Structures are given as C-alpha cells and as structure tokens.
MITI-624276 format. One line per field, with one value per residue (C-alpha): residue number from 1; residue in one letter; x, y negated, z negated. Coordinates in nm, 4 decimals, padded with zeros to 6 digits. Each point is the difference from the previous one (the first is absolute). Example, Ala and Ser with C-alpha at 12.3 -4.5 7.8 and 13.67 -1.06 7.14 Angstrom:
2
seq = c(1, 2)
type = c(A, S)
c1 = c(01.2300, 00.1370)
c2 = c(00.4500, -00.3440)
c3 = c(-00.7800, 00.0660)
***
This chain:
432
seq = c(1, 2, 3, 4, 5, 6, 7, 8, 9, 10, 11, 12, 13, 14, 15, 16, 17, 18, 19, 20, 21, 22, 23, 24, 25, 26, 27, 28, 29, 30, 31, 32, 33, 34, 35, 36, 37, 38, 39, 40, 41, 42, 43, 44, 45, 46, 47, 48, 49, 50, 51, 52, 53, 54, 55, 56, 57, 58, 59, 60, 61, 62, 63, 64, 65, 66, 67, 68, 69, 70, 71, 72, 73, 74, 75, 76, 77, 78, 79, 80, 81, 82, 83, 84, 85, 86, 87, 88, 89, 90, 91, 92, 93, 94, 95, 96, 97, 98, 99, 100, 101, 102, 103, 104, 105, 106, 107, 108, 109, 110, 111, 112, 113, 114, 115, 116, 117, 118, 119, 120, 121, 122, 123, 124, 125, 126, 127, 128, 129, 130, 131, 132, 133, 134, 135, 136, 137, 138, 139, 140, 141, 142, 143, 144, 145, 146, 147, 148, 149, 150, 151, 152, 153, 154, 155, 156, 157, 158, 159, 160, 161, 162, 163, 164, 165, 166, 167, 168, 169, 170, 171, 172, 173, 174, 175, 176, 177, 178, 179, 180, 181, 182, 183, 184, 185, 186, 187, 188, 189, 190, 191, 192, 193, 194, 195, 196, 197, 198, 199, 200, 201, 202, 203, 204, 205, 206, 207, 208, 209, 210, 211, 212, 213, 214, 215, 216, 217, 218, 219, 220, 221, 222, 223, 224, 225, 226, 227, 228, 229, 230, 231, 232, 233, 234, 235, 236, 237, 238, 239, 240, 241, 242, 243, 244, 245, 246, 247, 248, 249, 250, 251, 252, 253, 254, 255, 256, 257, 258, 259, 260, 261, 262, 263, 264, 265, 266, 267, 268, 269, 270, 271, 272, 273, 274, 275, 276, 277, 278, 279, 280, 281, 282, 283, 284, 285, 286, 287, 288, 289, 290, 291, 292, 293, 294, 295, 296, 297, 298, 299, 300, 301, 302, 303, 304, 305, 306, 307, 308, 309, 310, 311, 312, 313, 314, 315, 316, 317, 318, 319, 320, 321, 322, 323, 324, 325, 326, 327, 328, 329, 330, 331, 332, 333, 334, 335, 336, 337, 338, 339, 340, 341, 342, 343, 344, 345, 346, 347, 348, 349, 350, 351, 352, 353, 354, 355, 356, 357, 358, 359, 360, 361, 362, 363, 364, 365, 366, 367, 368, 369, 370, 371, 372, 373, 374, 375, 376, 377, 378, 379, 380, 381, 382, 383, 384, 385, 386, 387, 388, 389, 390, 391, 392, 393, 394, 395, 396, 397, 398, 399, 400, 401, 402, 403, 404, 405, 406, 407, 408, 409, 410, 411, 412, 413, 414, 415, 416, 417, 418, 419, 420, 421, 422, 423, 424, 425, 426, 427, 428, 429, 430, 431, 432)
type = c(X, X, X, X, X, X, X, X, X, X, X, X, X, X, X, X, X, X, X, X, X, X, X, X, X, X, X, X, X, X, X, X, X, X, X, X, X, X, X, X, X, X, X, X, X, X, X, X, X, X, X, X, X, X, X, X, X, X, X, X, X, X, X, X, X, X, X, X, X, X, X, X, X, X, X, X, X, X, X, X, X, X, X, X, X, X, X, X, X, X, X, X, X, X, X, X, X, X, X, X, X, X, X, X, X, X, X, X, X, X, X, X, X, X, X, X, X, X, X, X, X, X, X, X, X, X, X, X, X, X, X, X, X, X, X, X, X, X, X, X, X, X, X, X, X, X, X, X, X, X, X, X, X, X, X, X, X, X, X, X, X, X, X, X, X, X, X, X, X, X, X, X, X, X, X, X, X, X, X, X, X, X, X, X, X, X, X, X, X, X, X, X, X, X, X, X, X, X, X, X, X, X, X, X, X, X, X, X, X, X, X, X, X, X, X, X, X, X, X, X, X, X, X, X, X, X, X, X, X, X, X, X, X, X, X, X, X, X, X, X, X, X, X, X, X, X, X, X, X, X, X, X, X, X, X, X, X, X, X, X, X, X, X, X, X, X, X, X, X, X, X, X, X, X, X, X, X, X, X, X, X, X, X, X, X, X, X, X, X, X, X, X, X, X, X, X, X, X, X, X, X, X, X, X, X, X, X, X, X, X, X, X, X, X, X, X, X, X, X, X, X, X, X, X, X, X, X, X, X, X, X, X, X, X, X, X, X, X, X, X, X, X, X, X, X, X, X, X, X, X, X, X, X, X, X, X, X, X, X, X, X, X, X, X, X, X, X, X, X, X, X, X, X, X, X, X, X, X, X, X, X, X, X, X, X, X, X, X, X, X, X, X, X, X, X, X, X, X, X, X, X, X, X, X, X, X, X, X, X, X, X, X, X, X, X, X, X, X, X, X, X, X, X, X, X, X, X, X, X, X, X, X)
c1 = c(20.9382, 00.1330, 00.1380, 00.2815, -00.0995, 00.1979, -00.2623, 00.0158, 00.0934, -00.0885, 00.3478, -00.0409, 00.2835, -00.0390, 00.1856, -00.3351, -00.1645, -00.0580, -00.1429, -00.3113, 00.1206, 00.3327, 00.0868, 00.2679, 00.0910, 00.1453, -00.2358, 00.0439, -00.1796, -00.1741, -00.2048, -00.2874, 00.1036, 00.1619, 00.1404, 00.1763, 00.3086, -00.0135, -00.3483, -00.0897, -00.3037, -00.1152, -00.1326, -00.3228, 00.0995, -00.0216, 00.3153, 00.0309, 00.2770, 00.0464, 00.2715, 00.0940, -00.0323, 00.3084, -00.1358, -00.2732, -00.1448, -00.0663, -00.3301, -00.0159, -00.1588, 00.2531, 00.2915, 00.3433, 00.2523, 00.2683, 00.2769, -00.1160, -00.0321, 00.3942, 00.2416, -00.0601, 00.2914, -00.1272, -00.3441, 00.1050, 00.1683, -00.2985, -00.2357, -00.2607, 00.1580, -00.2868, -00.2454, 00.2777, 00.0426, -00.3391, -00.0410, 00.2683, -00.1400, -00.3275, 00.1532, 00.2149, -00.3039, -00.1755, 00.2430, 00.0512, -00.3568, -00.0337, 00.2955, -00.1357, -00.3314, 00.1592, 00.1351, -00.2728, -00.1839, 00.3166, -00.0132, -00.4003, 00.0588, 00.2961, -00.1834, -00.3203, 00.2198, 00.1872, -00.3267, -00.1502, 00.3348, -00.0041, 00.3379, 00.1961, -00.0613, 00.3795, 00.0329, -00.1360, 00.2654, 00.2729, -00.2598, -00.0902, 00.3815, 00.0409, -00.3160, 00.1238, 00.3576, -00.1771, -00.2636, 00.2613, 00.1931, -00.2595, -00.0763, -00.3425, -00.2697, 00.1352, -00.2492, 00.0972, 00.0429, -00.2887, -00.0102, -00.2804, 00.2465, 00.3175, -00.0818, -00.1172, 00.3891, 00.1574, -00.2197, 00.0732, 00.3695, 00.0501, -00.1992, 00.2396, 00.3107, -00.1669, -00.0633, -00.3649, -00.2058, -00.2777, -00.2358, -00.0146, -00.3403, -00.1294, 00.2083, -00.0899, -00.3771, 00.0974, 00.1985, -00.2825, 00.2628, -00.0281, 00.2214, 00.1536, 00.0530, 00.1820, 00.2254, 00.1201, 00.0307, 00.2185, 00.2218, 00.0374, 00.0954, 00.2189, 00.3458, -00.0717, -00.0200, 00.3460, 00.1758, -00.2890, 00.0221, 00.3523, 00.0332, 00.1039, -00.2954, 00.1812, 00.2920, -00.1863, -00.1794, 00.3074, 00.1600, -00.2570, -00.0726, 00.4142, -00.0383, -00.2656, 00.2496, 00.2776, -00.1986, -00.1696, 00.3284, -00.2170, 00.1573, 00.0812, -00.3667, -00.1916, 00.1220, -00.0491, -00.3349, -00.0951, 00.1002, -00.1643, -00.3296, 00.0782, 00.0500, -00.3125, -00.2519, 00.1415, -00.2977, -00.2475, 00.2331, 00.1986, -00.2622, 00.0920, 00.2899, 00.3408, 00.0118, -00.3278, 00.1419, 00.2857, -00.1565, -00.2760, 00.2616, 00.1879, -00.2918, -00.0880, 00.3334, 00.0019, -00.3448, 00.1211, 00.2330, -00.2044, 00.1131, 00.3583, -00.0114, -00.2538, 00.2693, 00.2069, -00.2186, -00.3525, -00.2346, -00.0080, 00.3870, 00.0002, -00.2584, 00.1704, 00.3593, -00.2004, -00.2056, -00.3399, -00.3009, -00.0479, -00.3577, 00.1408, 00.1907, -00.3667, -00.1791, 00.2237, 00.0204, -00.3447, -00.1113, 00.3185, 00.1452, -00.3432, -00.2099, 00.2423, 00.1118, -00.3974, 00.1038, -00.2734, -00.0519, 00.2172, -00.0407, 00.3352, 00.3644, 00.1211, -00.2577, -00.0139, 00.3440, 00.0520, -00.3217, 00.2136, 00.3089, -00.1978, -00.1739, 00.3319, 00.1739, -00.2844, -00.0001, 00.4129, 00.0819, 00.2418, 00.1856, -00.0371, 00.3235, 00.1581, 00.0689, 00.3213, 00.0618, 00.1441, 00.0594, 00.1648, -00.0340, -00.3439, -00.2096, -00.0432, -00.3522, 00.0620, 00.2659, 00.0077, 00.2556, -00.0069, 00.1345, 00.2383, 00.0487, -00.2220, -00.3047, 00.0727, -00.2238, -00.3259, 00.0990, 00.0075, -00.3372, -00.1313, 00.1299, -00.1816, -00.3246, 00.0356, 00.0680, -00.2909, -00.2343, 00.1752, -00.0262, -00.0910, 00.2855, 00.2335, 00.2578, 00.0866, 00.1865, 00.3531, 00.1068, 00.3521, 00.1621, 00.3543, 00.2087, 00.3386, 00.1969, 00.0241, -00.1961, -00.2319, -00.3511, -00.1318, -00.2018, -00.2919, -00.0651, -00.3072, 00.0581, -00.2247, 00.2056, -00.1660, -00.2086, 00.0560, -00.2192, -00.0262, -00.2914, 00.1384, 00.2666, 00.0547, 00.3282, 00.1135, 00.3401, 00.2193, 00.3298, 00.1982, 00.3174, 00.2460, 00.2432, 00.3055, 00.2670, -00.2624, -00.0815, -00.3441, -00.2525, -00.3567, -00.3047, -00.2453, -00.3381, -00.3039, -00.3040, -00.2882, -00.2871, 00.1111, -00.2979, 00.0014, 00.2974, 00.3761, 00.0640, 00.3268, 00.0263, 00.2184, -00.2702, -00.3198, -00.1843, -00.2841, -00.2725, -00.1825)
c2 = c(-08.2025, 00.1385, 00.3304, 00.0349, 00.1935, 00.2753, 00.0310, 00.1047, 00.3708, 00.0874, 00.0365, -00.2926, -00.2242, -00.3658, -00.0958, 00.0299, -00.2534, -00.3378, -00.2964, -00.1730, -00.3363, -00.0548, 00.3192, 00.0809, 00.3629, -00.0465, 00.1985, 00.1507, 00.2119, -00.0968, 00.1467, -00.2270, 00.1047, -00.0960, -00.3901, -00.2039, -00.1583, -00.3141, -00.0894, 00.1871, 00.1014, 00.3692, 00.1695, 00.1783, 00.3463, 00.2768, 00.1626, 00.3751, 00.2615, 00.2760, 00.2960, 00.1832, 00.4033, 00.1866, 00.1816, -00.2222, 00.3196, 00.1975, -00.0143, -00.1796, 00.2027, 00.2862, 00.0539, -00.1181, 00.2212, -00.0083, -00.0619, -00.3770, -00.0901, 00.0004, 00.1728, -00.1389, -00.2660, -00.1346, -00.0423, -00.1633, -00.2744, -00.0415, -00.3176, 00.2575, 00.2228, 00.0711, 00.0640, 00.2435, 00.1895, 00.0659, 00.1413, 00.2333, 00.0988, 00.0910, 00.1580, 00.2467, 00.0818, 00.0539, 00.2480, 00.2367, -00.0116, 00.1237, 00.2667, 00.1427, 00.0223, 00.2072, 00.2274, 00.0667, 00.0851, 00.2579, 00.1377, 00.0718, 00.1677, 00.2075, 00.1366, 00.0680, 00.1908, 00.1733, 00.1199, 00.1634, 00.1564, 00.1564, -00.1420, -00.0945, -00.3383, -00.0035, -00.0991, -00.3180, -00.2253, 00.1367, -00.0548, -00.3209, -00.1199, 00.0984, -00.1731, -00.2947, 00.0318, 00.0051, -00.2506, -00.2864, 00.0400, 00.0253, -00.3145, -00.1622, 00.0437, 00.3730, 00.2332, 00.2748, -00.2224, 00.0576, 00.2541, 00.2455, 00.0554, -00.0069, 00.2298, 00.3339, -00.0101, -00.0595, 00.2944, 00.2388, -00.0220, -00.0093, 00.3335, 00.1115, -00.1091, 00.2056, 00.3280, -00.0570, 00.1202, -00.2276, 00.0639, -00.3096, 00.0493, 00.0518, -00.2990, -00.2335, 00.0526, -00.0518, -00.3922, -00.0756, -00.1400, 00.1318, 00.2637, -00.2526, -00.2803, 00.2923, 00.1625, -00.4113, -00.0682, 00.3125, -00.0817, -00.3713, 00.0916, 00.3011, -00.2223, 00.0337, 00.3852, 00.0238, 00.2152, 00.2519, 00.0711, 00.0009, 00.2952, 00.3356, 00.2715, 00.2816, -00.0654, -00.0810, 00.3423, 00.1908, -00.1628, 00.1048, 00.3859, -00.0103, -00.1500, 00.3173, 00.2619, -00.1330, -00.0387, 00.3309, 00.1818, 00.1213, 00.1616, -00.1943, 00.2326, -00.2357, -00.3105, 00.1142, 00.1275, -00.3109, -00.2113, 00.2182, -00.0441, -00.3563, -00.0248, 00.2303, -00.2007, -00.3435, -00.1285, 00.0976, -00.1348, -00.3097, -00.2148, 00.1092, -00.0860, 00.0889, 00.1729, 00.2343, 00.1016, 00.1444, 00.1362, 00.1583, 00.1339, 00.1680, 00.1606, 00.1303, 00.1222, 00.1854, 00.1228, 00.2020, 00.2071, -00.0064, 00.3417, -00.0995, -00.3509, 00.0344, 00.0948, -00.2935, -00.2993, -00.1505, -00.2540, -00.1869, -00.0236, -00.1056, -00.2681, -00.0982, -00.0738, -00.2087, -00.1800, 00.1116, 00.2094, 00.3572, -00.1048, -00.1968, 00.3005, 00.1873, -00.2322, -00.0657, 00.3744, 00.0193, -00.3145, 00.0760, 00.3200, 00.2297, -00.2185, 00.0002, 00.3547, 00.0648, 00.2864, 00.1931, 00.1182, -00.2919, 00.0131, -00.1910, -00.0772, 00.2867, 00.2593, -00.0428, -00.0331, 00.3536, -00.1521, -00.3420, 00.1870, 00.2411, -00.2875, -00.1929, 00.3036, 00.0539, -00.3726, 00.0434, -00.2815, 00.2257, 00.2686, 00.3438, 00.1609, 00.2624, 00.3337, 00.1124, 00.2648, 00.3626, 00.1002, -00.2354, 00.2135, -00.1592, 00.2496, -00.0328, -00.0415, -00.0405, -00.0029, -00.1883, -00.0757, -00.3053, -00.0231, -00.2758, -00.3442, -00.1916, 00.2416, -00.0791, -00.2836, 00.1700, 00.3333, -00.1634, -00.1639, 00.3240, 00.1731, -00.3050, 00.0347, 00.3506, 00.0004, -00.2643, 00.2831, 00.2643, -00.1740, -00.3339, 00.0326, -00.1541, -00.1662, 00.3663, 00.0853, -00.0924, 00.0024, 00.0642, -00.0289, 00.1597, 00.0190, 00.2233, -00.0600, -00.2662, 00.2794, 00.1541, -00.1014, -00.1729, 00.1890, -00.1250, 00.1906, -00.0984, 00.1193, -00.0220, 00.0193, 00.2083, -00.1966, -00.3335, -00.2701, -00.3393, -00.1657, -00.3671, 00.0044, 00.1978, 00.1129, 00.0716, 00.1165, 00.0419, 00.1672, -00.0129, 00.2035, -00.2168, 00.0771, 00.1692, -00.2944, -00.2171, -00.0182, 00.1701, -00.2461, 00.0262, -00.2653, 00.0361, -00.2154, -00.0783, -00.0855, -00.1284, -00.2633, -00.2184, -00.1800, -00.3881, -00.2789, 00.1238, -00.0525, -00.2044, -00.3792, -00.0807, 00.0785, -00.0426, -00.3302, 00.0207, -00.2579, -00.0395)
c3 = c(08.6040, 00.3577, 00.0645, 00.2830, 00.3090, -00.0962, -00.2978, -00.3856, 00.0829, -00.3393, -00.1277, -00.2431, 00.1890, -00.1041, 00.3787, 00.1641, -00.2147, 00.1494, -00.1776, 00.1506, -00.1129, 00.0594, 00.2250, -00.2573, 00.0068, -00.3913, -00.1839, -00.3207, -00.2312, -00.3228, -00.2734, 00.1543, 00.3499, 00.3243, -00.0391, 00.2500, -00.0845, 00.1838, -00.0525, -00.2959, 00.1818, -00.1684, 00.3059, 00.0036, 00.0033, -00.2765, -00.1142, 00.1267, -00.1052, 00.2441, -00.0288, 00.2798, -00.0152, 00.0498, 00.2869, 00.2041, 00.1730, -00.3181, -00.1459, -00.2840, -00.2562, 00.0758, -00.2764, 00.1791, 00.0253, -00.3159, 00.2108, 00.1174, -00.3793, -00.0225, -00.2769, -00.3531, 00.0403, 00.3072, -00.1520, -00.3254, 00.2662, 00.1179, -00.0465, -00.0605, -00.1657, -00.2391, 00.2817, 00.2075, -00.3161, -00.1099, 00.3551, -00.0026, -00.3575, 00.1704, 00.2985, -00.2164, -00.2092, 00.3442, 00.1508, -00.3205, -00.0580, 00.3727, -00.0492, -00.3246, 00.1805, 00.2752, -00.2557, -00.1813, 00.2694, 00.1006, -00.3570, 00.0669, 00.3501, -00.1302, -00.2783, 00.2236, 00.2519, -00.2677, -00.1830, 00.3764, 00.0471, -00.3707, -00.0109, -00.3800, -00.0878, -00.0513, 00.3491, -00.0238, -00.0812, 00.2548, 00.2400, -00.1024, -00.0232, 00.3327, 00.1053, -00.1124, 00.1490, 00.3412, -00.0464, -00.1201, 00.3288, 00.2319, 00.1714, -00.0102, 00.2317, 00.0451, 00.1196, -00.2305, -00.3282, -00.1699, -00.3087, 00.1596, 00.3099, -00.1438, -00.3229, 00.2441, 00.1795, -00.3424, -00.2128, 00.3067, 00.0218, -00.3793, -00.0359, 00.2538, -00.1775, -00.2975, 00.2263, -00.0323, 00.3135, 00.1377, 00.2699, 00.1876, 00.1310, -00.4044, -00.0941, 00.2828, -00.1352, -00.3554, 00.1009, 00.1950, 00.2946, 00.3605, 00.1519, 00.2599, -00.3114, -00.2331, 00.3025, 00.0933, -00.4062, -00.0462, 00.3146, -00.1038, -00.3744, 00.0962, -00.0537, -00.3700, -00.0273, 00.1959, -00.2447, -00.0022, 00.3741, 00.0085, -00.1982, 00.1348, -00.1166, 00.1474, -00.1957, -00.3188, 00.0082, 00.0738, -00.2952, -00.2604, 00.1520, -00.0567, -00.3314, -00.0743, 00.1419, -00.2582, -00.2825, 00.0062, 00.1760, 00.3003, 00.3021, 00.3300, 00.1569, -00.2260, 00.1320, 00.3785, -00.0614, -00.1521, 00.2668, 00.2641, -00.1770, -00.0508, 00.3969, 00.0916, -00.2300, 00.0704, 00.1894, -00.2938, -00.3052, 00.1364, -00.1769, -00.3580, -00.2119, 00.0615, -00.3219, 00.0388, 00.3643, -00.1749, -00.2766, 00.2626, 00.2198, -00.3114, -00.1566, 00.3366, 00.0291, -00.3424, 00.0475, 00.3120, -00.1829, -00.3591, -00.1194, 00.0213, -00.1256, -00.2782, -00.2452, 00.1208, 00.0567, -00.0254, 00.1794, -00.3203, -00.0198, 00.4014, -00.0937, -00.3230, 00.1930, 00.2568, -00.2677, 00.1213, -00.1367, 00.0903, 00.0703, 00.2869, 00.1682, -00.0494, 00.1409, 00.3220, 00.0499, -00.0097, 00.2299, 00.2396, 00.0156, -00.0599, 00.2369, 00.2859, -00.0216, -00.0902, -00.2347, -00.1237, -00.3715, -00.1263, -00.3942, -00.1235, 00.1148, -00.2321, 00.0096, 00.3788, 00.0698, 00.1885, 00.2492, 00.0173, 00.1612, 00.2072, 00.2055, -00.0200, 00.1956, 00.1891, 00.1439, 00.0401, -00.2439, -00.1799, 00.1300, -00.1364, -00.1554, 00.2205, -00.1449, -00.0173, 00.2495, -00.1006, 00.3918, 00.1613, 00.3323, 00.1925, 00.1348, 00.3927, 00.1496, 00.3316, 00.2480, 00.3723, 00.1875, 00.2632, 00.3688, -00.0134, -00.1891, 00.2293, -00.0764, -00.3920, -00.0667, 00.1776, -00.2117, -00.3356, 00.0747, 00.0666, -00.3228, -00.2019, 00.2057, -00.1064, -00.4266, 00.0325, 00.1412, -00.2113, -00.3704, -00.1797, -00.2145, 00.2578, -00.2608, -00.1068, 00.3368, 00.1169, 00.3468, 00.0908, 00.3562, 00.0348, 00.2690, -00.0197, 00.3092, 00.2845, 00.2249, -00.2120, 00.0340, -00.3251, -00.2193, -00.2444, -00.3000, -00.2562, -00.3056, -00.3340, -00.3512, -00.2837, -00.2315, 00.1777, -00.1281, 00.0908, 00.0666, 00.0963, 00.2331, 00.3331, 00.0917, 00.3229, 00.0149, 00.2967, -00.0189, 00.3193, 00.0359, 00.2077, 00.2831, -00.1814, 00.0547, -00.2066, -00.3536, -00.1231, -00.0667, -00.1443, 00.0141, -00.2588, 00.0494, -00.2399, 00.0863, -00.2454, -00.0265, -00.2979, -00.1411, -00.1178, 00.0427, 00.0070, -00.3678, 00.0694, -00.1226, 00.2744, 00.2505, -00.1916, -00.0449, -00.2273, -00.0346, -00.3165)
***
C-alpha cells in the first residue's frame, strides 16, 4: 500500500490511499479492511476511526462547554445524537452540582457570620437571595465572586438596611477578610443597595419627630428641642437607625422639661409610636449622652432628668427660657461718648474689652448706640436688663437714630456658637 505525499493526515479520508499493484485510488472500506476496486487487493492497513474534537486547543479530558453541544433539536438531527445527548446530560448535572456546592458553602458562611455577630437566624434567607442574585449575574473568573468575599459586603449592607450598627474592625475579624478586600467588595456591590443610600435621613427623622408631636399633642418647643439635640449629637448617633434617633432626641426633649411633660407623655409612649423598645433609649442615653457630656452621678433617664437638663444647658445645646420682665426700663450701668463716627469701631472694641474684664456673664449685656441729630455726637450706652437670663446667644443691639429726613432704622445682630452641622436637608449631606 502506498500513501500520497500529503500523507494520511489522521482524518480517515480514503482519497489519500493508493493501491500498490494498480496504483488506483479507488479504495473502499469493508469489514475486512480497505479493498481496491480495480484489482481487488486488500490493502495492508489496519482500519482506524478518528473523530476530531470540537476544539483542538482544549485538553481532551476537560468538560466541553454546553454551548458546543448544540440545542436539543440540533443534537437529535445529528448522526451522533445519542452521544451528544449523553454529554449534554453530564454537563448539566456537573453545572448544577457545582452551583449547589457553591450555594451550600454560602449558606454555611452566612450561618457562621451571623452566629459570630449574634444576629438572628431569620436574616439567612434574605441574605442568601441577595447572594444568589449577585452570583448569577457576575462573570466567571471575577475576583470577588467567591462566597467568602461576596458575603461580608452583603451582610454589612443588609444590616445597615435593618438599622443595625456594626463595627467595621470587629466585623472584618469575624468575616476573615482583609480590610482592603472588604472595602473593594463594598464599592463593587454598592449598586445593589442604591435605594438605601438614596434615602433622605434628615427628612425621615423630622417626619418621625413630627408624628410623635402630633400623636401626643405636644407643643412646637418639643419639636425644636428634638431637632437641636439631633443636630448636636449627630456625629455620635448617625450610625443607628432613623427610628432610634427620633426616639432618642424626642425622649431627651421630654426629659429636659420632665416636670411639665410627665403628666402628658412618657418615654414608653414615644417608643411605642416609633416601634422601638424603651431599653434601647435607655442604652443610647447611657452610651451616647452620658459619656459624651461626662455626666457625673447619672442613675437613670427619669431619675436623673434634672441632671441631664443642667448639662444640656451647660453645653449650650438647649437655650434656657428667658424670664418675663416686669420692668421694661433697663438699668444703665455705664454711659460713654465718642468723639466722632470714625472712631466708632475703636470705641466699640473698648466696650467689648471692658465687659470681658468686668464679668464673665457677657451674654447678659446689651449694647446700644444712639444718635439723635445729624450734628450730635454718637453716644454709647451699656444696659443690663433686670433678671435677664440667656446662656446661649450673645446679643449686640445697635440702635442708630437717623437724620430727621430719613426713616428711623434699627439693626440687631446675634452671635452664638452652633454645635454640629446645620439641620437642613437642603444643605446637609449625611454619610451612613
């Protein structure tokens, strides 16, 4: 038997065979081997079958991707339909078993993390659904596709949705991931929780406080005091839930005037409206308020309500009520004239220095500058109202009598140091 120069290229083509006797290329395949149709010579070549793989560069023992097996109709129309259908069944079983192994590992990891964080087991199914949603939409060979790296970010954001505060350092130790991996996974899967980060926390807290006010028929002073304390303590309480923040600041507003609100409302009533436990408020007051203000002698929120009120006024968190004045005529404690309007600023600074050296109770003074005629020299009068009590704002009242042909005008300026960020949702951007 002779083979052409192109060689028998392992394709099984009979056109490459040449008979050794008659040099004919008309070779047929029979049960006994290859036979020449011209002379009937049986060629001395063993019969061999070879099937080209679907992908020449694929390792032969590795599973072929299911898309190369075709659809069910394509497999049935193929000559080797039985073999292709068996391969399809094997590949389907392998892919399902592989996903089931990943899902079982994910559930085990979820249970381990929830147990380490002392979280309820009811969180397992919602967290697993989030994991399944992310895992099925991520391409293979992605770095953060393993359950060990996906689940910490999902659990962290799920707890945020449930208003559960987690310390990142302790959380990372329990999840057994590095801080860099945890940070990158949080950024990667942030889009899954867009609704949570898009909410307006200030607006929600205001609505909760307003609901408490309307439900318990409280005055507007209660509403204002609640928002002042939410603004002041925001850096310490923003990681808790919106309902807890509303209940905490509302309870503090009640405790600051407990003798008045005691007959109208209790802390339990506030907790019932926002659906939280009174023990949560007690723990937040002890943890946040008492530690931040360093209140000495604190026993409980109700027993130490007067002590809390004193410290809130001491740190100028809440303004003290101004007492009603029976006498409207102020008491002049000093009178001084200046040379001309050019030295007005210098003279006014001298008054400030005089008061600062004279008494520490600067907010209890009011400054008045009067000018009666165009040619008259301006006069500076320093007044102190009887029983005037204001510990927060420092008022500077300038009364300038204008020239006779002009309308009289009065300008008032108030100076005070505000604690915390401005409580305005149009300006504030909260992180949390």
